[in-house]
N, C-alpha and C positions, 0 to 999 in steps of 0.2 A: 243502775241500768246494765243489762247484760247484752252484749253484742257478740255473736259468733261469726267470725270471718271464715268464709268458705273460699277455697281456691278454685281455679278453673277445672281441675280434675274432679273435684267433689261435685261441682255443678254438672259437669258432663255425665258423670255416673248417675246422678239423680235424674237427669233428663232422659238418659238412655234406658234406665230401668223403670221409668214412670213414677218415681216416688216424689219428685220435686215439681212444684208449681212455681215457675220463675216469673216474678212480677217486676216488670220494668217501670221504674218511677221517673224515667226521663220524659221530656215534653213530647207531645204528639208528633211534632215535626222531626225530632230526633229519631223517634221510633220508626217513623215512615221511611227515613233515609237508610235504615238498616237496624236489625235487631237479631238477637239470638233466637234461632229456630225453636218454636214451642213456647216462647215467652209471651206474656200478655201485658198490655199497656194499662198502667194506672198512675197517671202523672202526679208528681209531688205538688205541683201548683194548684191542683184541684183535688187534693188528697181527702177522700171521703171514707172515713173509717167504717161507717155502716156498710157502704157498698163493698169495701175491701173484705170485711168479715163475711158478708154474704157470698162473695166470690170464693173465698177460702172454704167456707162450709159446703157450698155446692160442689166444689171440685174434689175435696177430700185428700188431696196430696199435701205434702209438707211445704208450706210457703217459704220461699227464699226471695228476698228483694234484691234488685239489681239496678244499676244506673250506668253512667259513663265510666266512673273510676272508683266508686265506693263511698263518695262523700254524701250524695243525696240519699242513697239507700240507708246509710247509717243515721242520717237526720230523720228519715221516715221511721226507722225503728225506734229512735228516741222519742219521737212524737207519739207513736202508737203505744209504747210502753207507758208514757206519762198519762195516757188516757185509759190505762188498764188492759190494753190489748197485748196478749203475750206473744208477740213476734220477737224473734231473736236472731235469725240468720240472714246474712246477706253475702253476695258475691263481692268480695273485697276488691278484685281487680276490675270488675265490671266490663262493659262493652269494649272499652279500649284494650284491655288485656285479651279478651276473646278475639277481637279483630287482629291485634298485633301478633297473635299466635297462629294466624292463618286459618282459624276455624271458620266453618260455613256460617253465612249470615243470610237472613231473608230480607 
C-alpha cells in the first residue's frame, strides 16, 4: 500500500491552481458544519468506489482525500487500493489542520 501525505500548502496550491479534486470522507454532518472550500463530500461510512471513480473520471483533476485529521482518509485509501483503485494521496492534517491554521472554511 502506497500512501502519499500532502501537507496544507500542497493542498492549497492544488486547489488554487485547479489541479486537485479534494474529496472529504468525513460524515455529512461534519461536512455541513464546515469544510475546505472547493471540497466535495464522499463519506467513508457510505464509501461507494464506483461512484467515487465516476466522480474522479468526470472531474479530471487529481484526487486527494481528506478527513478531520488524516486517519479516515488513509483508511479510505487503503480500502480503495485493496480493491484495485489507484488512489494514493491524502491531506495528512485534514480539516483540523486547515481550521487550526486559520484558513477559510465554507
